[in-house]
All heavy atoms as TSV, in Angstrom:
chain	resi	resn	atom	element	x	y	z
A	1	MET	N	N	-20.410	-32.662	13.567
A	1	MET	CA	C	-20.047	-32.935	12.199
A	1	MET	C	C	-18.600	-33.443	12.129
A	1	MET	O	O	-18.322	-34.398	11.452
A	1	MET	CB	C	-20.207	-31.696	11.330
A	1	MET	CG	C	-19.805	-31.967	9.892
A	1	MET	SD	S	-19.509	-30.521	8.926
A	1	MET	CE	C	-21.111	-30.075	8.400
A	2	THR	N	N	-17.687	-32.803	12.867
A	2	THR	CA	C	-16.298	-33.221	12.795
A	2	THR	C	C	-16.067	-34.568	13.497
A	2	THR	O	O	-15.101	-35.234	13.194
A	2	THR	CB	C	-15.367	-32.163	13.419
A	2	THR	OG1	O	-15.793	-31.922	14.753
A	2	THR	CG2	C	-15.411	-30.880	12.616
A	3	GLU	N	N	-16.948	-34.940	14.429
A	3	GLU	CA	C	-16.767	-36.204	15.121
A	3	GLU	C	C	-16.832	-37.373	14.165
A	3	GLU	O	O	-16.104	-38.357	14.305
A	3	GLU	CB	C	-17.816	-36.382	16.230
A	3	GLU	CG	C	-17.724	-35.368	17.348
A	3	GLU	CD	C	-18.478	-34.079	17.026
A	3	GLU	OE1	O	-19.322	-34.099	16.107
A	3	GLU	OE2	O	-18.206	-33.070	17.687
A	4	SER	N	N	-17.703	-37.316	13.169
A	4	SER	CA	C	-17.842	-38.432	12.235
A	4	SER	C	C	-16.666	-38.510	11.261
A	4	SER	O	O	-16.373	-39.581	10.736
A	4	SER	CB	C	-19.146	-38.306	11.454
A	4	SER	OG	O	-19.116	-37.148	10.663
A	5	LEU	N	N	-15.953	-37.403	11.038
A	5	LEU	CA	C	-14.829	-37.408	10.114
A	5	LEU	C	C	-13.530	-37.817	10.792
A	5	LEU	O	O	-12.611	-38.294	10.146
A	5	LEU	CB	C	-14.660	-36.017	9.494
A	5	LEU	CG	C	-15.816	-35.515	8.637
A	5	LEU	CD1	C	-15.541	-34.093	8.159
A	5	LEU	CD2	C	-16.039	-36.438	7.474
A	6	TYR	N	N	-13.425	-37.640	12.095
A	6	TYR	CA	C	-12.200	-37.923	12.824
A	6	TYR	C	C	-12.282	-39.319	13.402
A	6	TYR	O	O	-13.181	-39.618	14.185
A	6	TYR	CB	C	-11.987	-36.888	13.912
A	6	TYR	CG	C	-10.730	-37.099	14.711
A	6	TYR	CD1	C	-9.486	-36.973	14.118
A	6	TYR	CD2	C	-10.785	-37.453	16.048
A	6	TYR	CE1	C	-8.332	-37.173	14.844
A	6	TYR	CE2	C	-9.643	-37.653	16.790
A	6	TYR	CZ	C	-8.412	-37.521	16.164
A	6	TYR	OH	O	-7.272	-37.725	16.880
A	7	SER	N	N	-11.331	-40.172	13.049
A	7	SER	CA	C	-11.385	-41.561	13.500
A	7	SER	C	C	-10.699	-41.757	14.850
A	7	SER	O	O	-10.858	-42.796	15.469
A	7	SER	CB	C	-10.738	-42.467	12.459
A	7	SER	OG	O	-9.372	-42.144	12.347
A	8	GLY	N	N	-9.920	-40.789	15.323
A	8	GLY	CA	C	-9.240	-40.916	16.601
A	8	GLY	C	C	-7.884	-41.571	16.501
A	8	GLY	O	O	-7.203	-41.721	17.502
A	9	GLU	N	N	-7.469	-42.005	15.313
A	9	GLU	CA	C	-6.172	-42.645	15.163
A	9	GLU	C	C	-5.080	-41.588	15.206
A	9	GLU	O	O	-5.243	-40.474	14.718
A	9	GLU	CB	C	-6.094	-43.388	13.838
A	9	GLU	CG	C	-7.004	-44.602	13.748
A	9	GLU	CD	C	-6.813	-45.356	12.447
A	9	GLU	OE1	O	-5.656	-45.756	12.194
A	9	GLU	OE2	O	-7.785	-45.499	11.731
A	10	LYS	N	N	-3.941	-41.980	15.783
A	10	LYS	CA	C	-2.770	-41.109	15.810
A	10	LYS	C	C	-1.753	-41.646	14.798
A	10	LYS	O	O	-1.500	-42.833	14.736
A	10	LYS	CB	C	-2.134	-41.105	17.204
A	10	LYS	CG	C	-3.048	-40.619	18.290
A	10	LYS	CD	C	-3.334	-39.141	18.129
A	10	LYS	CE	C	-4.217	-38.692	19.285
A	10	LYS	NZ	N	-4.635	-37.322	19.162
A	11	PHE	N	N	-1.218	-40.751	13.977
A	11	PHE	CA	C	-0.265	-41.148	12.951
A	11	PHE	C	C	1.099	-40.531	13.280
A	11	PHE	O	O	1.182	-39.435	13.814
A	11	PHE	CB	C	-0.710	-40.679	11.571
A	11	PHE	CG	C	-1.986	-41.328	11.102
A	11	PHE	CD1	C	-3.179	-40.639	11.152
A	11	PHE	CD2	C	-1.977	-42.626	10.625
A	11	PHE	CE1	C	-4.351	-41.248	10.725
A	11	PHE	CE2	C	-3.143	-43.227	10.184
A	11	PHE	CZ	C	-4.335	-42.547	10.252
A	12	THR	N	N	2.149	-41.221	12.872
A	12	THR	CA	C	3.482	-40.642	12.988
A	12	THR	C	C	3.652	-39.604	11.885
A	12	THR	O	O	2.822	-39.492	10.968
A	12	THR	CB	C	4.570	-41.731	12.810
A	12	THR	OG1	O	4.483	-42.256	11.488
A	12	THR	CG2	C	4.397	-42.842	13.824
A	13	ASP	N	N	4.718	-38.818	11.969
A	13	ASP	CA	C	4.964	-37.794	10.944
A	13	ASP	C	C	5.146	-38.434	9.570
A	13	ASP	O	O	4.679	-37.895	8.561
A	13	ASP	CB	C	6.205	-36.971	11.301
A	13	ASP	CG	C	5.971	-36.050	12.490
A	13	ASP	OD1	O	4.793	-35.799	12.837
A	13	ASP	OD2	O	6.964	-35.593	13.057
A	14	GLU	N	N	5.828	-39.579	9.538
A	14	GLU	CA	C	6.044	-40.252	8.260
A	14	GLU	C	C	4.734	-40.763	7.686
A	14	GLU	O	O	4.497	-40.651	6.469
A	14	GLU	CB	C	7.028	-41.429	8.418
A	14	GLU	CG	C	8.437	-41.003	8.767
A	14	GLU	CD	C	8.630	-40.720	10.255
A	14	GLU	OE1	O	7.778	-41.131	11.084
A	14	GLU	OE2	O	9.627	-40.056	10.578
A	15	GLU	N	N	3.861	-41.310	8.515
A	15	GLU	CA	C	2.568	-41.790	8.028
A	15	GLU	C	C	1.700	-40.634	7.550
A	15	GLU	O	O	1.045	-40.727	6.510
A	15	GLU	CB	C	1.838	-42.551	9.139
A	15	GLU	CG	C	2.484	-43.880	9.479
A	15	GLU	CD	C	1.874	-44.501	10.720
A	15	GLU	OE1	O	1.400	-43.767	11.603
A	15	GLU	OE2	O	1.871	-45.751	10.810
A	16	SER	N	N	1.718	-39.523	8.279
A	16	SER	CA	C	0.944	-38.351	7.878
A	16	SER	C	C	1.453	-37.809	6.542
A	16	SER	O	O	0.655	-37.430	5.676
A	16	SER	CB	C	1.031	-37.261	8.945
A	16	SER	OG	O	0.431	-37.690	10.132
A	17	ALA	N	N	2.770	-37.778	6.354
A	17	ALA	CA	C	3.341	-37.297	5.097
A	17	ALA	C	C	2.918	-38.207	3.958
A	17	ALA	O	O	2.588	-37.741	2.859
A	17	ALA	CB	C	4.862	-37.232	5.197
A	18	PHE	N	N	2.925	-39.514	4.179
A	18	PHE	CA	C	2.508	-40.457	3.135
A	18	PHE	C	C	1.038	-40.260	2.786
A	18	PHE	O	O	0.667	-40.223	1.599
A	18	PHE	CB	C	2.749	-41.901	3.606
A	18	PHE	CG	C	2.206	-42.928	2.647
A	18	PHE	CD1	C	2.851	-43.174	1.441
A	18	PHE	CD2	C	1.046	-43.605	2.920
A	18	PHE	CE1	C	2.350	-44.106	0.530
A	18	PHE	CE2	C	0.530	-44.539	2.031
A	18	PHE	CZ	C	1.182	-44.789	0.832
A	19	LEU	N	N	0.178	-40.118	3.802
A	19	LEU	CA	C	-1.260	-39.937	3.545
A	19	LEU	C	C	-1.533	-38.623	2.808
A	19	LEU	O	O	-2.387	-38.581	1.914
A	19	LEU	CB	C	-2.036	-39.985	4.846
A	19	LEU	CG	C	-2.052	-41.349	5.537
A	19	LEU	CD1	C	-2.698	-41.243	6.912
A	19	LEU	CD2	C	-2.752	-42.374	4.687
A	20	ARG	N	N	-0.812	-37.548	3.140
A	20	ARG	CA	C	-0.959	-36.283	2.404
A	20	ARG	C	C	-0.541	-36.465	0.955
A	20	ARG	O	O	-1.190	-35.937	0.042
A	20	ARG	CB	C	-0.102	-35.187	3.050
A	20	ARG	CG	C	-0.752	-34.485	4.200
A	20	ARG	CD	C	0.005	-33.225	4.572
A	20	ARG	NE	N	1.411	-33.464	4.844
A	20	ARG	CZ	C	1.901	-33.825	6.028
A	20	ARG	NH1	N	1.112	-33.976	7.044
A	20	ARG	NH2	N	3.192	-34.025	6.176
A	21	HIS	N	N	0.556	-37.193	0.731
A	21	HIS	CA	C	1.033	-37.418	-0.643
A	21	HIS	C	C	0.008	-38.234	-1.430
A	21	HIS	O	O	-0.259	-37.931	-2.603
A	21	HIS	CB	C	2.380	-38.140	-0.620
A	21	HIS	CG	C	2.906	-38.447	-1.983
A	21	HIS	ND1	N	3.440	-37.481	-2.800
A	21	HIS	CD2	C	2.949	-39.588	-2.693
A	21	HIS	CE1	C	3.816	-38.005	-3.930
A	21	HIS	NE2	N	3.526	-39.304	-3.901
A	22	VAL	N	N	-0.598	-39.226	-0.800
A	22	VAL	CA	C	-1.606	-40.056	-1.493
A	22	VAL	C	C	-2.833	-39.215	-1.815
A	22	VAL	O	O	-3.387	-39.301	-2.919
A	22	VAL	CB	C	-1.998	-41.280	-0.622
A	22	VAL	CG1	C	-3.219	-41.965	-1.162
A	22	VAL	CG2	C	-0.839	-42.235	-0.522
A	23	ARG	N	N	-3.227	-38.349	-0.892
A	23	ARG	CA	C	-4.455	-37.569	-1.104
A	23	ARG	C	C	-4.258	-36.408	-2.063
A	23	ARG	O	O	-5.085	-36.151	-2.932
A	23	ARG	CB	C	-4.957	-37.041	0.230
A	23	ARG	CG	C	-6.247	-36.285	0.124
A	23	ARG	CD	C	-6.832	-35.953	1.472
A	23	ARG	NE	N	-8.086	-35.247	1.289
A	23	ARG	CZ	C	-8.813	-34.781	2.260
A	23	ARG	NH1	N	-8.429	-34.968	3.507
A	23	ARG	NH2	N	-9.925	-34.137	2.032
A	24	PHE	N	N	-3.148	-35.687	-1.938
A	24	PHE	CA	C	-2.970	-34.449	-2.704
A	24	PHE	C	C	-1.904	-34.550	-3.795
A	24	PHE	O	O	-1.781	-33.637	-4.609
A	24	PHE	CB	C	-2.611	-33.289	-1.764
A	24	PHE	CG	C	-3.668	-33.017	-0.740
A	24	PHE	CD1	C	-3.433	-33.318	0.595
A	24	PHE	CD2	C	-4.885	-32.500	-1.095
A	24	PHE	CE1	C	-4.398	-33.064	1.559
A	24	PHE	CE2	C	-5.869	-32.242	-0.155
A	24	PHE	CZ	C	-5.619	-32.532	1.173
A	25	GLY	N	N	-1.092	-35.578	-3.789
A	25	GLY	CA	C	-0.024	-35.691	-4.785
A	25	GLY	C	C	1.201	-34.929	-4.350
A	25	GLY	O	O	1.302	-34.412	-3.248
A	26	ALA	N	N	2.168	-34.832	-5.233
A	26	ALA	CA	C	3.432	-34.174	-4.942
A	26	ALA	C	C	3.263	-32.651	-5.032
A	26	ALA	O	O	2.434	-32.142	-5.790
A	26	ALA	CB	C	4.508	-34.627	-5.910
A	27	LEU	N	N	4.071	-31.958	-4.259
A	27	LEU	CA	C	4.072	-30.497	-4.344
A	27	LEU	C	C	4.710	-30.047	-5.648
A	27	LEU	O	O	5.610	-30.711	-6.160
A	27	LEU	CB	C	4.868	-29.916	-3.168
A	27	LEU	CG	C	4.255	-30.079	-1.790
A	27	LEU	CD1	C	5.242	-29.605	-0.740
A	27	LEU	CD2	C	2.963	-29.294	-1.690
A	28	PRO	N	N	4.255	-28.931	-6.207
A	28	PRO	CA	C	4.906	-28.410	-7.416
A	28	PRO	C	C	6.316	-27.914	-7.069
A	28	PRO	O	O	6.608	-27.603	-5.920
A	28	PRO	CB	C	4.003	-27.262	-7.856
A	28	PRO	CG	C	3.265	-26.863	-6.639
A	28	PRO	CD	C	3.137	-28.105	-5.789
A	29	THR	N	N	7.162	-27.844	-8.061
A	29	THR	CA	C	8.521	-27.359	-7.807
A	29	THR	C	C	8.481	-25.875	-7.488
A	29	THR	O	O	7.607	-25.136	-7.965
A	29	THR	CB	C	9.415	-27.593	-9.050
A	29	THR	OG1	O	8.819	-26.934	-10.163
A	29	THR	CG2	C	9.553	-29.078	-9.353
A	30	ARG	N	N	9.426	-25.439	-6.676
A	30	ARG	CA	C	9.507	-24.019	-6.327
A	30	ARG	C	C	10.004	-23.215	-7.515
A	30	ARG	O	O	10.867	-23.664	-8.258
A	30	ARG	CB	C	10.470	-23.821	-5.150
A	30	ARG	CG	C	9.941	-24.359	-3.848
A	30	ARG	CD	C	10.858	-23.993	-2.744
A	30	ARG	NE	N	10.681	-22.585	-2.429
A	30	ARG	CZ	C	11.066	-22.029	-1.301
A	30	ARG	NH1	N	11.673	-22.739	-0.394
A	30	ARG	NH2	N	10.848	-20.750	-1.080
A	31	PRO	N	N	9.486	-22.014	-7.698
A	31	PRO	CA	C	10.006	-21.167	-8.796
A	31	PRO	C	C	11.421	-20.696	-8.459
A	31	PRO	O	O	11.776	-20.509	-7.296
A	31	PRO	CB	C	9.028	-19.997	-8.854
A	31	PRO	CG	C	8.374	-19.973	-7.518
A	31	PRO	CD	C	8.394	-21.372	-6.996
A	32	ALA	N	N	12.184	-20.493	-9.484
A	32	ALA	CA	C	13.545	-19.977	-9.302
A	32	ALA	C	C	13.451	-18.532	-8.835
A	32	ALA	O	O	12.516	-17.803	-9.172
A	32	ALA	CB	C	14.309	-20.054	-10.605
A	33	PRO	N	N	14.422	-18.067	-8.044
A	33	PRO	CA	C	14.400	-16.668	-7.582
A	33	PRO	C	C	14.329	-15.655	-8.713
A	33	PRO	O	O	13.744	-14.586	-8.571
A	33	PRO	CB	C	15.695	-16.522	-6.785
A	33	PRO	CG	C	16.025	-17.907	-6.346
A	33	PRO	CD	C	15.530	-18.807	-7.455
A	34	ASP	N	N	14.887	-16.008	-9.872
A	34	ASP	CA	C	14.841	-15.086	-11.021
A	34	ASP	C	C	13.436	-14.974	-11.594
A	34	ASP	O	O	13.106	-14.001	-12.270
A	34	ASP	CB	C	15.787	-15.558	-12.118
A	34	ASP	CG	C	17.248	-15.458	-11.682
A	34	ASP	OD1	O	17.526	-14.660	-10.746
A	34	ASP	OD2	O	18.088	-16.168	-12.264
A	35	ASP	N	N	12.586	-15.986	-11.341
A	35	ASP	CA	C	11.228	-15.974	-11.868
A	35	ASP	C	C	10.248	-15.197	-10.981
A	35	ASP	O	O	9.135	-14.919	-11.399
A	35	ASP	CB	C	10.697	-17.393	-12.032
A	35	ASP	CG	C	11.462	-18.167	-13.094
A	35	ASP	OD1	O	12.043	-17.512	-13.991
A	35	ASP	OD2	O	11.457	-19.403	-13.054
A	36	LEU	N	N	10.658	-14.872	-9.761
A	36	LEU	CA	C	9.777	-14.156	-8.848
A	36	LEU	C	C	9.722	-12.665	-9.225
A	36	LEU	O	O	10.715	-12.071	-9.616
A	36	LEU	CB	C	10.268	-14.306	-7.409
A	36	LEU	CG	C	10.298	-15.748	-6.896
A	36	LEU	CD1	C	10.884	-15.780	-5.487
A	36	LEU	CD2	C	8.929	-16.370	-6.908
A	37	VAL	N	N	8.532	-12.095	-9.095
A	37	VAL	CA	C	8.331	-10.687	-9.428
A	37	VAL	C	C	7.920	-9.952	-8.156
A	37	VAL	O	O	6.980	-10.383	-7.478
A	37	VAL	CB	C	7.217	-10.521	-10.490
A	37	VAL	CG1	C	6.977	-9.064	-10.805
A	37	VAL	CG2	C	7.600	-11.286	-11.746
A	38	PRO	N	N	8.599	-8.879	-7.790
A	38	PRO	CA	C	8.202	-8.153	-6.573
A	38	PRO	C	C	6.836	-7.486	-6.757
A	38	PRO	O	O	6.523	-6.988	-7.844
A	38	PRO	CB	C	9.300	-7.127	-6.383
A	38	PRO	CG	C	9.911	-6.970	-7.723
A	38	PRO	CD	C	9.747	-8.274	-8.420
A	39	GLY	N	N	6.039	-7.509	-5.733
A	39	GLY	CA	C	4.716	-6.899	-5.794
A	39	GLY	C	C	4.811	-5.395	-5.577
A	39	GLY	O	O	5.711	-4.880	-4.924
A	40	THR	N	N	3.890	-4.669	-6.185
A	40	THR	CA	C	3.830	-3.223	-5.988
A	40	THR	C	C	2.414	-2.849	-5.609
A	40	THR	O	O	1.443	-3.466	-6.058
A	40	THR	CB	C	4.202	-2.462	-7.286
A	40	THR	OG1	O	3.323	-2.879	-8.330
A	40	THR	CG2	C	5.637	-2.755	-7.693
A	41	GLU	N	N	2.293	-1.873	-4.739
A	41	GLU	CA	C	0.980	-1.393	-4.334
A	41	GLU	C	C	0.686	-0.080	-5.053
A	41	GLU	O	O	1.572	0.721	-5.288
A	41	GLU	CB	C	0.944	-1.147	-2.823
A	41	GLU	CG	C	1.030	-2.429	-2.028
A	41	GLU	CD	C	0.867	-2.180	-0.546
A	41	GLU	OE1	O	0.263	-1.157	-0.192
A	41	GLU	OE2	O	1.355	-3.012	0.232
A	42	SER	N	N	-0.573	0.099	-5.406
A	42	SER	CA	C	-0.977	1.345	-6.026
A	42	SER	C	C	-2.373	1.688	-5.557
A	42	SER	O	O	-3.126	0.831	-5.112
A	42	SER	CB	C	-0.937	1.239	-7.559
A	42	SER	OG	O	-1.901	0.292	-7.967
A	43	GLU	N	N	-2.720	2.938	-5.651
A	43	GLU	CA	C	-4.043	3.396	-5.251
A	43	GLU	C	C	-4.851	3.852	-6.441
A	43	GLU	O	O	-5.790	4.622	-6.303
A	43	GLU	CB	C	-3.917	4.518	-4.218
A	43	GLU	CG	C	-3.280	4.042	-2.927
A	43	GLU	CD	C	-3.267	5.135	-1.880
A	43	GLU	OE1	O	-3.949	6.142	-2.052
A	43	GLU	OE2	O	-2.555	4.941	-0.884
A	44	THR	N	N	-4.492	3.389	-7.613
A	44	THR	CA	C	-5.245	3.766	-8.804
A	44	THR	C	C	-6.530	2.965	-8.874
A	44	THR	O	O	-6.640	1.880	-8.309
A	44	THR	CB	C	-4.413	3.533	-10.070
A	44	THR	OG1	O	-4.084	2.148	-10.142
A	44	THR	CG2	C	-3.146	4.359	-10.060
A	45	ASP	N	N	-7.504	3.483	-9.597
A	45	ASP	CA	C	-8.783	2.824	-9.764
A	45	ASP	C	C	-8.584	1.590	-10.639
A	45	ASP	O	O	-8.104	1.694	-11.763
A	45	ASP	CB	C	-9.796	3.790	-10.401
A	45	ASP	CG	C	-11.194	3.224	-10.456
A	45	ASP	OD1	O	-11.420	2.113	-9.916
A	45	ASP	OD2	O	-12.074	3.904	-11.023
A	46	PRO	N	N	-8.961	0.396	-10.151
A	46	PRO	CA	C	-8.785	-0.803	-10.971
A	46	PRO	C	C	-9.753	-0.884	-12.134
A	46	PRO	O	O	-9.637	-1.730	-12.988
A	46	PRO	CB	C	-9.003	-1.952	-9.987
A	46	PRO	CG	C	-9.895	-1.358	-8.957
A	46	PRO	CD	C	-9.516	0.087	-8.861
A	47	ARG	N	N	-10.755	0.031	-12.184
A	47	ARG	CA	C	-11.749	0.027	-13.249
A	47	ARG	C	C	-11.731	1.350	-13.980
A	47	ARG	O	O	-12.664	2.132	-13.924
A	47	ARG	CB	C	-13.150	-0.196	-12.652
A	47	ARG	CG	C	-13.259	-1.449	-11.818
A	47	ARG	CD	C	-14.486	-1.438	-10.967
A	47	ARG	NE	N	-14.310	-0.390	-9.950
A	47	ARG	CZ	C	-15.304	0.290	-9.414
A	47	ARG	NH1	N	-16.538	0.067	-9.742
A	47	ARG	NH2	N	-15.077	1.219	-8.513
A	48	PRO	N	N	-10.677	1.679	-14.730
A	48	PRO	CA	C	-10.593	2.997	-15.347
A	48	PRO	C	C	-11.627	3.213	-16.435
A	48	PRO	O	O	-11.928	4.359	-16.778
A	48	PRO	CB	C	-9.176	3.030	-15.911
A	48	PRO	CG	C	-8.837	1.594	-16.142
A	48	PRO	CD	C	-9.534	0.842	-15.043
A	49	ASP	N	N	-12.198	2.159	-17.018
A	49	ASP	CA	C	-13.153	2.330	-18.109
A	49	ASP	C	C	-14.580	2.470	-17.605
A	49	ASP	O	O	-15.497	2.664	-18.406
A	49	ASP	CB	C	-13.067	1.124	-19.061
A	49	ASP	CG	C	-11.709	1.028	-19.723
A	49	ASP	OD1	O	-11.054	2.077	-19.873
A	49	ASP	OD2	O	-11.296	-0.092	-20.063
A	50	THR	N	N	-14.834	2.385	-16.305
A	50	THR	CA	C	-16.185	2.478	-15.775
A	50	THR	C	C	-16.529	3.969	-15.555
A	50	THR	O	O	-15.872	4.656	-14.799
A	50	THR	CB	C	-16.297	1.747	-14.433
A	50	THR	OG1	O	-15.842	0.404	-14.616
A	50	THR	CG2	C	-17.699	1.754	-13.907
A	51	PRO	N	N	-17.568	4.458	-16.248
A	51	PRO	CA	C	-17.939	5.865	-16.070
A	51	PRO	C	C	-18.600	6.094	-14.705
A	51	PRO	O	O	-19.230	5.163	-14.171
A	51	PRO	CB	C	-18.925	6.118	-17.200
A	51	PRO	CG	C	-19.499	4.779	-17.480
A	51	PRO	CD	C	-18.415	3.794	-17.201
A	52	PRO	N	N	-18.460	7.271	-14.122
A	52	PRO	CA	C	-19.144	7.530	-12.848
A	52	PRO	C	C	-20.651	7.612	-13.065
A	52	PRO	O	O	-21.143	7.923	-14.156
A	52	PRO	CB	C	-18.573	8.881	-12.429
A	52	PRO	CG	C	-18.089	9.507	-13.701
A	52	PRO	CD	C	-17.682	8.378	-14.605
A	53	ASP	N	N	-21.406	7.324	-12.024
A	53	ASP	CA	C	-22.869	7.353	-12.097
A	53	ASP	C	C	-23.313	8.820	-11.894
A	53	ASP	O	O	-23.215	9.370	-10.805
A	53	ASP	CB	C	-23.467	6.469	-11.006
A	53	ASP	CG	C	-24.958	6.296	-11.192
A	53	ASP	OD1	O	-25.490	6.692	-12.236
A	53	ASP	OD2	O	-25.591	5.746	-10.267
A	54	LEU	N	N	-23.813	9.454	-12.971
A	54	LEU	CA	C	-24.176	10.861	-12.923
A	54	LEU	C	C	-25.677	11.082	-12.875
A	54	LEU	O	O	-26.138	12.184	-13.048
A	54	LEU	CB	C	-23.571	11.588	-14.136
A	54	LEU	CG	C	-22.059	11.575	-14.214
A	54	LEU	CD1	C	-21.607	12.268	-15.502
A	54	LEU	CD2	C	-21.443	12.220	-12.998
A	55	ASN	N	N	-26.460	10.039	-12.638
A	55	ASN	CA	C	-27.883	10.160	-12.581
A	55	ASN	C	C	-28.296	10.757	-11.217
A	55	ASN	O	O	-28.133	10.125	-10.187
A	55	ASN	CB	C	-28.524	8.787	-12.781
A	55	ASN	CG	C	-30.033	8.863	-12.910
A	55	ASN	OD1	O	-30.637	9.858	-12.557
A	55	ASN	ND2	N	-30.612	7.798	-13.416
A	56	PRO	N	N	-28.843	11.993	-11.186
A	56	PRO	CA	C	-29.180	12.626	-9.894
A	56	PRO	C	C	-30.291	11.882	-9.163
A	56	PRO	O	O	-30.385	11.940	-7.930
A	56	PRO	CB	C	-29.631	14.037	-10.261
A	56	PRO	CG	C	-29.617	14.111	-11.736
A	56	PRO	CD	C	-29.070	12.850	-12.298
A	57	ALA	N	N	-31.145	11.154	-9.867
A	57	ALA	CA	C	-32.214	10.414	-9.186
A	57	ALA	C	C	-31.651	9.257	-8.360
A	57	ALA	O	O	-32.184	8.936	-7.300
A	57	ALA	CB	C	-33.212	9.867	-10.225
A	58	ILE	N	N	-30.545	8.699	-8.817
A	58	ILE	CA	C	-29.935	7.591	-8.081
A	58	ILE	C	C	-29.060	8.131	-6.945
A	58	ILE	O	O	-29.012	7.567	-5.879
A	58	ILE	CB	C	-29.087	6.710	-9.025
A	58	ILE	CG1	C	-30.015	6.029	-10.037
A	58	ILE	CG2	C	-28.294	5.686	-8.272
A	58	ILE	CD1	C	-29.307	5.226	-11.067
A	59	GLN	N	N	-28.439	9.275	-7.163
A	59	GLN	CA	C	-27.528	9.827	-6.134
A	59	GLN	C	C	-28.301	10.433	-4.965
A	59	GLN	O	O	-27.724	10.707	-3.939
A	59	GLN	CB	C	-26.623	10.878	-6.772
A	59	GLN	CG	C	-25.636	10.246	-7.729
A	59	GLN	CD	C	-24.707	11.279	-8.319
A	59	GLN	OE1	O	-24.825	12.471	-8.057
A	59	GLN	NE2	N	-23.753	10.829	-9.119
A	60	GLY	N	N	-29.556	10.640	-5.084
A	60	GLY	CA	C	-30.359	11.089	-3.950
A	60	GLY	C	C	-30.519	12.539	-3.940
A	60	GLY	O	O	-30.735	13.292	-3.134
């Protein structure tokens, strides 16, 4: 499958950069450091409104 997609041509870095720009467009601007939010990890249930399954026939 990949053989039919690969033409075997070698491109310089400048040519590759141009082809990427033509195919995908310009990269978005980087966010300012003040706009970045640090991530936090938690072990809380992401579905607090979901009731537990209390049906004994389903629980076995």
